[in-house]
C-alpha positions in Angstrom: 91.5 105.9 79.6 89.2 108.3 81.5 89.6 108.6 85.2 86.4 110.5 86.2 83.3 109.1 87.6 80.3 108.7 85.4 78.2 111.9 85.5 75.0 110.0 86.3 73.6 110.5 89.7 71.5 107.5 90.2 71.4 103.8 89.1 68.5 101.3 89.0 68.9 97.6 89.1 66.8 95.4 86.8 66.4 92.0 88.5 65.9 88.8 86.4 64.0 85.8 87.6 65.9 82.5 88.0 64.2 81.2 85.0 65.0 84.1 82.8 68.6 84.1 84.2 69.2 80.7 82.6 69.0 82.4 79.3 71.4 85.2 80.1 75.1 84.9 80.7 74.9 87.9 82.9 72.0 88.4 85.2 71.7 92.0 86.0 71.8 95.2 83.9 72.6 98.6 85.3 70.9 101.6 83.6 71.3 105.3 84.5 68.2 107.1 85.5 68.6 109.8 82.9 70.1 108.3 79.8 69.1 104.7 80.2 72.9 103.8 79.7 76.1 104.7 81.5 78.6 106.8 79.6 82.2 107.2 81.0 83.4 109.6 78.5 84.3 106.8 75.8 82.7 106.4 72.4 81.0 103.3 73.7 77.7 103.9 75.5 75.5 101.0 76.5 74.0 99.2 79.5 76.6 97.7 81.8 76.7 93.9 82.1 76.9 92.7 85.7 77.5 89.1 86.8 75.4 88.8 90.0 77.5 86.8 92.6 79.6 85.9 89.5 78.0 83.8 86.7 75.7 82.3 89.4 73.3 80.7 87.1 76.1 78.5 85.8 78.4 78.0 88.8 78.2 78.2 92.6 77.7 81.9 93.7 80.5 84.0 95.0 83.2 81.4 94.2 86.2 81.7 91.9 84.6 79.4 89.4 81.6 81.7 89.2 84.0 84.7 88.8 86.1 82.9 86.3 83.0 82.3 84.1 81.8 85.7 84.4 85.0 87.0 83.0 84.8 84.4 80.2 81.2 85.7 79.4 82.6 89.3 79.2 81.0 90.8 82.2 81.8 94.5 82.8 81.4 94.1 86.5 81.3 91.2 88.8 79.0 91.7 91.8 80.2 89.9 95.0 79.1 90.0 98.6 81.3 90.3 101.8 81.0 89.0 105.2 83.7 88.5 108.0 85.1 85.5 109.7 85.7 85.3 113.5 89.4 86.3 112.9 88.2 89.3 110.9 88.9 88.2 107.3 86.7 89.3 104.5 85.3 86.4 102.7 82.9 86.3 99.6 79.6 85.0 100.9 76.0 86.3 100.5 74.3 84.9 103.6 75.1 85.5 107.2 75.2 81.7 107.6 77.0 78.8 105.9 74.5 76.0 105.7 72.8 76.9 102.5 75.9 76.9 100.3 78.5 74.7 102.1 78.6 71.3 103.9 79.3 73.1 107.3 76.6 70.9 109.0 78.5 67.8 108.0 81.9 69.1 109.2 80.9 71.1 112.2 77.7 69.6 113.4 77.7 71.1 116.8 78.9 74.7 115.9 75.4 76.1 115.3 73.3 78.7 117.0 69.6 78.1 117.8 67.5 81.0 116.5 63.7 81.2 117.4 61.4 83.2 115.3 57.7 83.0 116.1 57.0 79.3 117.1 60.0 78.1 115.0 63.4 77.3 116.3 66.1 76.7 113.6 69.8 76.0 113.7 72.2 78.3 111.9 76.0 78.2 111.3 77.0 81.9 111.2 80.3 82.8 109.3 81.5 85.0 112.1 81.6 82.0 114.5 84.5 80.4 112.3 88.0 81.2 111.8 89.3 81.5 108.1 91.2 78.2 108.4 87.8 76.5 109.2 85.9 78.2 106.5 88.5 77.0 104.0 87.7 73.4 104.9 84.2 73.8 103.7 83.0 72.6 100.2 81.2 75.5 98.6 80.5 73.9 95.3 78.7 70.6 95.4 75.4 72.1 96.7 75.2 73.5 93.3 76.5 70.6 91.3 78.8 67.6 91.7 81.0 69.2 88.9 82.1 71.9 91.5 82.8 69.6 94.4 85.6 71.0 96.4 85.1 74.7 95.4 86.2 77.0 98.3 84.8 80.2 99.7 87.4 82.8 98.6 88.7 85.6 100.6 88.1 89.1 99.2 91.7 89.6 98.5 91.8 86.3 96.7 88.9 87.4 94.5 90.5 90.7 93.7 93.7 88.9 92.6 92.0 86.2 90.7 89.8 88.5 88.8 92.5 91.0 88.0 91.9 93.1 85.0 89.3 90.7 83.8 86.3 92.8 85.0 85.4 95.6 87.3 84.2 94.8 90.9 80.8 95.6 92.3 81.4 95.0 96.0 78.4 94.7 98.5 79.1 94.9 102.2 76.8 92.7 104.2 76.2 92.7 107.9 77.9 96.0 108.4 75.9 97.0 111.6 76.8 93.6 113.2 80.4 93.8 112.4 80.6 97.4 113.6 79.2 96.2 117.0 81.9 93.5 117.0 84.6 96.1 116.3 85.7 94.4 113.3 86.3 97.5 111.2 84.7 96.0 108.0 84.9 99.3 106.0 88.6 99.9 106.8 89.4 96.2 105.8 87.6 96.6 102.5 89.7 99.6 101.6 92.9 97.8 102.7 92.2 94.8 100.6 91.4 96.9 97.6 94.8 98.8 97.9 96.6 95.6 98.6 95.1 94.1 95.5 96.3 96.9 93.5 93.1 98.9 93.1 94.2 102.3 94.7 91.5 104.4 93.1 88.4 104.1 90.9 90.3 103.9 87.6 88.1 102.6 84.8 88.4 99.0 83.6 89.2 98.7 79.9 85.4 98.3 79.2 83.0 101.2 80.1 82.8 100.0 83.8 84.5 101.6 86.6 87.3 99.4 88.1 85.5 99.1 91.5 82.2 100.3 93.1 81.4 99.7 96.7 77.7 99.4 97.8 75.6 98.6 100.9 72.1 99.0 102.2 73.5 100.7 105.4 73.7 104.4 105.1 75.8 104.6 108.3 78.3 102.3 106.9 78.4 104.4 103.7 79.2 107.4 105.9 82.1 105.5 107.4 83.4 104.7 104.0 83.2 108.2 102.8 85.2 109.3 105.9 87.9 106.7 105.2 88.4 107.4 101.5 87.5 109.4 98.5 88.9 107.1 96.0 86.0 104.9 95.0 82.4 105.5 94.0 79.8 104.4 96.6 76.3 103.2 96.2 73.4 103.3 98.7 71.1 100.4 98.0 67.4 101.0 98.5 65.0 98.1 98.7 61.9 97.5 96.9 59.2 96.7 99.4 56.3 95.9 97.1 54.4 96.9 93.9 50.9 98.3 93.7 49.1 98.9 90.3 52.1 98.1 88.4 54.2 100.7 90.3 57.2 99.9 92.4 57.0 100.8 96.1 60.5 101.9 97.3 61.8 101.9 100.9 63.0 105.5 100.9 63.0 105.4 104.7 66.1 103.2 104.5 68.1 106.3 103.9 66.1 109.3 104.8 66.2 109.0 108.7 68.5 110.9 110.8 72.1 111.0 109.5 75.2 109.5 111.3 76.6 111.4 114.2 79.5 112.6 112.0 80.5 112.6 108.4 78.5 113.0 105.2 74.8 112.3 105.4 73.1 110.1 102.9 71.6 113.1 101.4 75.1 114.7 100.7 76.0 111.6 98.7 73.1 112.3 96.3 73.2 116.1 96.1 76.8 117.2 96.5 78.9 114.3 95.4 78.9 111.7 92.7 77.6 109.0 94.7 74.7 106.8 93.5 71.5 105.3 94.6 70.8 101.7 93.7 67.4 100.4 93.5 67.1 96.7 94.1 65.0 93.9 95.4 66.6 92.8 98.7 65.6 89.2 98.0 68.2 89.2 95.1 70.8 91.4 96.4 
């Protein structure tokens, strides 16, 4: 089994619409810029199949049910998102808030924050206002279908252990600047969970996929990750901000500004190390 990183230096994401996703077991394909496929030194060379938030067209996103189905559908990688609870536990959740995918409004009706944008004031239940024990009370499945009533928000460690060798992990860190300000040490906890879950380096899964890839839109967070470890491939995500005359307009400024005070710059990831750039639509990241 090869233990080196792919030699490609950049990755593009192809996003499928919700309608098209219904016809695909796995909703994202990762293609290298140069070859159109990713080769890891094995005889097999083809696009990687990535289950976005698990098999999220068929099961509630970022739940064990979605991860289980993704493995059943032969995903090479399972993409999952991470946030942190008030007691600093990593949980699998895409949004900063809980109301879209859980019954938090029913169980904790008074635990919201009011947020005003323009002339609108809305109530939001932020994940970082709740301890893990409270998060575990929530139903994260019935919003999607009654068939999944009682599905829970898993911790990152639970997800690692549940997926096991069934697929590689494509881990996206959310809210990194917020959790840094709170002193939560998100990057360190991600590395600790990976090692506790038995993934001590970026060994390759039995398919063509790496066992784990860590990604974020935050170049400063990526710098912190690189300072902590050199064991895993890192991806700097860059948003698509629009299209003109059929061409994609890319938010290059999300990584070009001044580098972190210390540690590798975003440019050094691209030019001197085998880190990757991911191009994605932020709406579906």
